[in-house]
DOVO-887485 format. One line per 5 residues: number of its first residue (from 1); for each residue x, y negated, z negated of N, C-alpha, C, O. Coordinates in steps of 0.1 Angstrom, whole numbers. Atoms other than C-alpha are relative to their C-alpha. Example, Ala and Ser with C-alpha at 12.3 -4.5 7.8 and 13.67 -1.06 7.14 Angstrom:
REM residues 2
1 = 9:12:0:123:45:-78:9:-12:0:19:-12:-7 | -9:11:0:137:11:-71:-8:-11:-8:-3:-22:-9
***
This chain:
REM residues 188
1 = -11:-6:5:-365:-506:-315:-2:17:4:7:25:4 | 2:-14:-8:-382:-473:-300:12:2:17:18:12:20 | -7:2:-13:-363:-484:-264:14:6:-3:20:14:4 | -12:-4:1:-332:-481:-282:7:14:0:18:18:3 | -1:-15:7:-337:-446:-296:0:6:14:7:17:15
6 = 6:-6:-11:-348:-436:-262:13:3:12:16:13:18 | -15:3:-7:-315:-449:-242:12:10:0:18:13:11 | -11:-8:6:-290:-426:-258:-5:14:9:2:20:17 | 5:-12:-4:-314:-397:-248:-1:3:16:-1:14:22 | 0:-1:-15:-317:-406:-212:13:3:6:15:9:17
11 = -15:0:-11:-279:-411:-203:4:14:-3:12:19:5 | -7:-14:3:-273:-375:-220:-9:11:11:-4:20:19 | 6:-10:-9:-299:-357:-201:4:-4:13:5:7:20 | -3:5:-14:-289:-376:-168:19:4:6:24:6:17 | -16:-5:-6:-250:-367:-170:0:12:10:9:11:19
16 = -5:-11:-11:-253:-333:-150:-3:-8:11:5:-6:20 | 0:5:-17:-266:-356:-120:9:-8:2:12:-11:13 | -17:9:-4:-235:-376:-122:10:9:3:19:6:11 | -13:-8:-5:-212:-347:-121:8:1:11:1:2:21 | -6:3:-12:-186:-350:-96:6:15:3:9:25:-5
21 = -8:-9:-5:-170:-328:-70:12:2:-4:17:-8:-8 | -18:0:-1:-133:-316:-73:4:11:7:-3:22:7 | -7:-11:-4:-110:-296:-57:0:14:-8:1:23:0 | 2:-10:7:-112:-269:-83:-10:-3:-10:-11:-12:-17 | 10:0:8:-142:-256:-98:3:10:-10:0:22:-7
26 = -3:-11:9:-131:-238:-130:-11:9:-4:-9:19:-10 | 12:-10:3:-165:-224:-136:-4:15:12:-8:26:10 | 1:-11:-12:-164:-206:-101:11:5:8:11:9:19 | -13:-2:-6:-129:-201:-95:3:16:1:-3:25:-5 | -4:-13:2:-112:-171:-87:15:2:2:22:-8:4
31 = -13:2:-1:-78:-158:-86:4:12:12:-4:21:13 | -3:-12:-7:-61:-134:-60:16:-4:3:23:-14:0 | -14:2:-8:-29:-131:-43:5:8:13:-2:17:18 | 2:-7:-15:-13:-118:-8:17:2:2:26:-4:-5 | -17:-2:-3:23:-107:5:0:6:12:-9:15:12
36 = -4:-6:-10:34:-98:37:8:-8:13:9:-20:15 | -13:6:-12:59:-102:69:-5:-14:8:-16:-19:6 | 2:10:-4:61:-131:90:14:3:14:25:8:13 | -13:3:-12:80:-138:127:-3:-14:6:-12:-18:13 | -4:13:-7:92:-169:136:7:-1:13:16:7:14
41 = -8:2:-13:104:-179:172:1:-15:2:-10:-22:1 | -3:13:-2:122:-213:178:16:-1:6:22:8:13 | -13:4:-4:155:-226:183:12:-4:-10:10:-14:-17 | -12:9:6:191:-234:166:8:-4:9:13:3:18 | -6:11:-7:206:-256:182:-8:-3:13:-19:-8:14
46 = 3:-6:-12:203:-247:217:-3:16:4:-4:21:16 | -1:-13:-4:200:-212:213:-12:5:-7:-17:-1:-17 | 15:-2:4:167:-192:208:6:10:-11:15:19:-11 | -1:-8:13:162:-179:173:-9:5:-4:-18:-3:-8 | 8:-7:6:144:-149:161:-2:1:-15:8:6:-21
51 = -5:-2:13:138:-150:126:-15:8:-7:-27:6:-3 | 8:-11:7:118:-121:102:4:-6:-14:15:-10:-19 | 3:1:15:105:-128:69:-10:4:-9:-20:10:-5 | 15:-6:7:81:-123:42:-5:-13:-12:2:-21:-19 | 7:9:12:60:-144:18:-9:5:-7:-18:11:-2
56 = 13:-3:10:39:-139:-13:-5:-11:-11:1:-19:-18 | 2:10:9:20:-159:-32:-17:1:-12:-26:8:-8 | 12:1:9:-9:-163:-60:-10:-13:4:-7:-24:6 | 10:10:-8:-43:-179:-46:-7:-2:-14:-8:7:-23 | 10:5:11:-67:-199:-70:-12:-5:11:-8:-15:18
61 = 9:3:-10:-100:-202:-48:-10:-4:-9:-12:1:-20 | 11:8:5:-130:-224:-56:-7:-3:12:-2:-12:19 | 8:8:-10:-158:-228:-30:7:-1:15:11:10:19 | -9:0:-13:-142:-240:4:14:-1:-3:19:-5:8 | -14:6:7:-108:-247:-13:10:13:-5:8:18:-16
66 = -16:-11:7:-75:-221:-19:9:-8:-2:10:-18:6 | -12:6:1:-46:-233:-33:12:12:-1:7:23:-4 | -9:-10:3:-15:-211:-34:12:-5:-3:16:-15:2 | -14:4:2:18:-211:-49:6:14:-1:0:23:-5 | -5:-13:1:45:-182:-47:16:-2:8:22:-12:4
71 = -8:2:-6:76:-179:-24:2:7:10:-6:16:12 | -3:-7:-9:93:-169:6:13:0:6:20:-9:2 | -13:3:-2:124:-162:25:2:5:16:-7:13:21 | 2:-5:-12:133:-157:61:15:-2:7:21:-12:4 | -13:-3:-3:166:-146:79:0:1:19:-10:2:26
76 = 0:-2:-14:180:-144:117:0:14:4:9:22:-1 | -3:-14:-2:173:-111:133:8:-1:13:12:10:16 | -9:-1:-12:193:-119:165:11:-7:-3:10:-17:-11 | -13:12:6:228:-135:163:5:-3:13:12:4:20 | -3:9:-12:231:-161:191:13:-5:-3:18:-10:-14
81 = -14:8:-2:264:-172:204:1:-9:-4:-4:-18:4 | -3:17:0:274:-203:188:9:-5:7:8:-17:9 | -11:6:-5:305:-207:207:8:15:9:3:26:6 | -2:-10:-5:324:-183:229:7:12:-9:18:9:-14 | -7:-14:13:334:-148:205:-6:-4:-12:2:1:-20
86 = 4:4:11:314:-165:176:-16:1:-5:-25:-7:-3 | 13:-2:8:284:-153:159:-7:-9:-9:0:-13:-19 | 5:11:10:258:-176:142:-14:10:-9:-21:18:-4 | 8:-8:5:237:-162:114:-5:-9:-14:3:-14:-22 | 5:12:14:216:-183:86:-12:9:-4:-16:18:3
91 = 15:-1:8:184:-177:64:-4:-9:-13:5:-12:-21 | 5:8:9:165:-195:41:-11:3:-6:-21:8:-1 | 16:-3:10:138:-193:10:0:-13:-8:7:-23:-7 | 4:6:8:122:-209:-17:-14:-2:-3:-23:5:3 | 14:-1:5:92:-221:-35:-11:-5:14:-8:-14:22
96 = 6:3:-11:63:-220:-10:-16:-6:-10:-18:-1:-21 | 6:5:4:31:-242:-16:-12:-3:10:-9:-8:21 | 8:-2:-11:-3:-240:2:-15:-5:1:-18:-9:-11 | 9:3:0:-37:-250:11:-8:6:11:-3:3:22 | 9:-5:-8:-66:-232:30:-12:-4:-3:-16:-4:-14
101 = 13:6:-1:-97:-245:40:-11:14:3:-8:24:9 | 11:-11:-2:-128:-223:40:7:14:0:4:22:9 | -7:-14:1:-107:-190:31:-8:12:5:-4:22:12 | 13:-11:-3:-138:-168:35:-6:-3:12:-16:3:13 | 5:-1:-12:-146:-177:69:7:9:6:18:14:2
106 = -7:-9:-11:-137:-155:97:14:-6:7:23:2:9 | -11:5:-3:-111:-179:110:0:-14:-6:-10:-22:-6 | 0:12:10:-100:-208:89:16:-4:2:25:4:6 | -10:5:0:-72:-230:89:9:-4:-15:3:-10:-24 | -6:1:12:-42:-230:62:13:-9:3:17:-10:15
111 = -9:8:-2:-13:-253:58:11:3:-12:6:5:-24 | -12:-1:9:22:-248:39:10:-7:-1:14:-15:8 | -14:7:2:53:-261:25:9:6:-9:8:7:-21 | -12:-5:7:83:-247:17:12:-9:-5:18:-15:4 | -8:7:3:107:-264:-3:12:10:-9:10:16:-20
116 = -9:-9:8:143:-246:-11:15:-2:8:20:-12:12 | -17:4:-5:181:-239:2:-4:14:11:-14:22:13 | -4:-11:-7:198:-218:25:16:4:2:25:-2:-4 | -12:-4:-5:228:-204:39:3:3:16:-6:7:23 | -1:-2:-13:247:-203:73:16:3:1:24:0:-8
121 = -15:-6:2:280:-187:84:2:3:17:-6:7:24 | -4:1:-16:299:-188:120:14:9:-2:23:5:-9 | -6:-10:3:319:-157:122:7:3:16:-1:4:26 | -6:-1:-13:343:-153:152:10:14:2:17:16:12 | -8:-12:1:358:-121:142:16:1:-6:22:11:-8
126 = -15:1:8:392:-131:127:-6:-9:-14:-3:-4:-25 | 3:7:10:375:-157:104:-16:1:-2:-23:8:5 | 19:4:4:338:-167:89:3:-11:-10:11:-11:-19 | 0:9:7:332:-200:78:-15:-2:-8:-25:1:-1 | 13:-1:6:303:-205:55:-5:-12:-7:4:-20:-11
131 = 4:13:6:282:-234:41:-19:6:-5:-25:16:-4 | 11:-1:4:248:-242:25:-7:-12:0:-3:-24:0 | 9:14:-1:219:-265:27:-13:-1:-7:-20:9:-8 | 19:0:4:184:-276:13:-6:2:12:0:3:23 | 12:-4:-11:153:-270:34:-15:-3:-5:-19:0:-16
136 = 13:3:7:117:-285:34:-5:4:15:0:-2:24 | 11:-4:-12:94:-268:62:-12:-1:-1:-17:6:-10 | 14:-1:-1:58:-276:70:-7:8:11:-3:9:23 | 7:-10:-12:34:-253:88:-17:-1:-1:-23:-3:-11 | 15:1:0:-2:-253:98:-3:14:11:5:19:19
141 = -2:-13:-7:-14:-222:112:-21:5:1:-28:1:-8 | 8:-7:2:-49:-203:121:-1:12:-2:7:19:4 | -3:-13:4:-57:-173:106:-13:6:1:-23:-1:-3 | 11:-9:-3:-85:-146:114:1:11:-11:11:18:-12 | 2:-14:10:-98:-121:85:-4:9:6:-16:10:9
146 = 4:-15:-5:-95:-84:101:-9:3:-7:-20:5:-3 | 9:-8:10:-109:-71:71:-1:-7:-14:0:-19:-15 | 1:8:14:-114:-78:33:15:-5:-3:19:-16:-7 | -15:-1:7:-76:-71:27:13:-6:11:25:-8:8 | -10:6:-8:-59:-84:59:-3:-11:11:-11:-10:20
151 = 1:14:-6:-53:-119:75:12:5:14:21:13:14 | -10:2:-10:-35:-122:108:-2:-18:6:-12:-24:9 | 0:16:-2:-24:-161:115:12:-4:12:24:0:10 | -9:9:-8:-7:-182:145:0:-12:-1:-10:-19:-1 | -3:17:4:8:-215:138:10:-5:8:13:-1:19
156 = -12:6:0:36:-237:139:6:-8:-10:-1:-17:-15 | -6:7:8:62:-250:118:13:-10:5:19:-9:15 | -13:8:-3:89:-275:116:9:2:-14:4:0:-26 | -13:0:10:120:-271:95:10:-11:2:15:-13:13 | -7:12:3:142:-301:82:15:6:-10:12:11:-21
161 = -10:-5:8:176:-291:67:11:-12:-5:9:-23:0 | -10:8:4:207:-309:50:10:1:8:8:9:17 | -13:-5:-7:243:-309:65:4:12:-6:2:10:-18 | -3:-11:5:254:-273:58:16:1:-3:22:10:-8 | -17:2:4:293:-286:57:7:13:5:15:20:-1
166 = -8:-11:-9:303:-261:84:4:-8:13:-4:-16:18 | -2:9:-10:324:-274:113:-6:5:12:-5:17:15 | 7:-2:-13:305:-275:146:-16:5:-1:-24:7:9 | 15:0:4:270:-270:128:-5:-13:-10:-1:-17:-22 | 9:11:7:248:-299:119:-14:3:-4:-20:14:-2
171 = 14:-3:7:215:-304:99:-11:-1:16:-21:6:18 | 9:-1:-15:200:-314:139:1:18:6:-8:22:11 | -5:-12:-5:215:-278:148:-12:9:-9:-17:18:-4 | 7:-12:9:193:-260:120:-12:-3:0:-20:7:-3 | 12:8:1:163:-284:121:-7:5:12:0:10:21
176 = 6:1:-12:136:-279:146:-14:8:-6:-17:12:-17 | 14:-4:-1:99:-266:154:4:18:3:13:24:8 | 0:-18:-5:92:-226:157:-18:0:0:-25:-7:-6 | 13:-8:-3:59:-206:167:1:9:-13:12:12:-18 | 1:-7:15:49:-186:135:-12:12:3:-23:8:5
181 = 11:-8:3:29:-151:135:3:7:-14:14:11:-17 | 0:-3:12:20:-140:102:-9:11:1:-17:12:10 | 8:-9:4:4:-109:86:-4:-3:-16:6:-8:-22 | 4:2:14:-14:-112:49:-6:10:-4:-17:13:1 | 7:-9:8:-21:-84:25:-4:0:-14:5:2:-23
186 = 4:3:15:-39:-90:-6:-15:-7:1:-21:-7:11 | 13:4:4:-71:-105:-18:1:-17:-3:6:-21:-13 | -1:10:3:-74:-141:-13:-10:-8:-8:-7:-19:-12
***
């Protein structure tokens, strides 16, 4: 009978030994945020595309893991000539989700996913045709903590879009890889 009363006590005192690891440790979690500019270099169709944008997010960090949720937007800063005397312009933005492994390390890896929408236009001087599209973009990059308030990163991204319903532009023209240079100001 005495053994039956000891079993619940043994189970109760051994529970901390069976605590499991989790992605978010709420007892040691911290929150922060960042914002900053990005430059992307890639192609739209067969033309060089240089995009400037910005992103900002709230961060939730515990141990070696940091999750981010925020928003981002990008637009062309050059005007590729799409056809003779026809200029192309486009931009996109949306919800940004991400994960950083070991954010307190001097050099660390960050992955992000953007889900959103965008707009594109072709202007030949006399007429302008506009369209819109849905976009998803994944990126991965290495970041360096220059100070406790500034991170600089370089990486790659791949953008995938739907058809914008503009004559002469397809989803394949707007989709593609790019090289990304980022600057993040804030406390991760």
